[in-house]
N, C-alpha and C positions, 0 to 999 in steps of 0.2 A: 450512443453509449448503451450497452446492455448490462444487465445484472444477473448473477446467479440468484436462485431463491434465497440462499443464505445472505448474499450481498445486499439484496433489496431489504431484507429484514433488518440487517445491521445498520444500514443507512437510516432507515425509519426510526429504529430504536434509539440510535445515538444522536439524532438530529444533525446529521452531516449533510450539507447541501451538495448538489451536483456541481455548483461553481467551485466549492472547496476541493472537490475531487479532481475536477479538470485542471485547476491551478497546480495541484500536487503532481499530477501526471505530466503536465507541460513544463513545470519549473521545479523539479524536486530539489530538496536540500541534499538528500542522499538517495541513491537507487541501487538495487541489488537484483540479481537473477537467482531465483529459487531452483536449485538443482533437482529437487524431488518432484516438482510440479510443472516446471517450465514457465512459471508465472514471474512477473516482475513485481518487486516490492519497492515502493517509493515512500519517502518521508518528506513532509513539508513542515518547517518550523512555524508554530503558531503561539505567540505570546508565552514563551517559556516551555511549551509542550510541543509535541509533534503529532501530526496527522499521518497515519499509515494507511496506504491504499495498496492492496494486493490485487493485481489484475493480469489478464492475459489478452492477447490480440487475436481477434478472429477476422480475417481478411482486413477490411478497412475500419473495423470497429474495435473498441476496447470493451472487455467484459469484466465488470467489477466482481471480485470473488469475496472480499471482505474489506472492511475499513474500521478504524477506531482511532481515538485520540489517546495518547499516552504521555506520561511524564517520565517514563523509564525507557526511552528509545535506545539509549546507549547500551543498556543491559541486554535488551532484546537483540540488538544488532550483534553485540559481542558473542552472545550465546549461539546465534545462528551461524556466524562466521567460524567460531571454534568447533561447532558440530558439523562443519562442512555441508551445511544445508544451503547457505547463500554464498554467492561471490559478488564482490563489489563491482558495480558498473561506474558509478560516479560518487 
């Protein structure tokens, strides 16, 4: 797994483990395709909140762009879908 500079900073700042990221990517609760960047956005439910991981694929590796934990996943998803930024994958 690789990280963008921003992604590495956000993982460290927010205390999100690589294991959490891998679980979200492998078994997302929801997943979306970002039409503006070509990245994939996945959400994994965590104790009433959601972990968001935005990543892209580079050959056989994933590159983490950003990640954060949110209690307002539904609002974020709704805004991105209504703005035609994301399309639902799962």
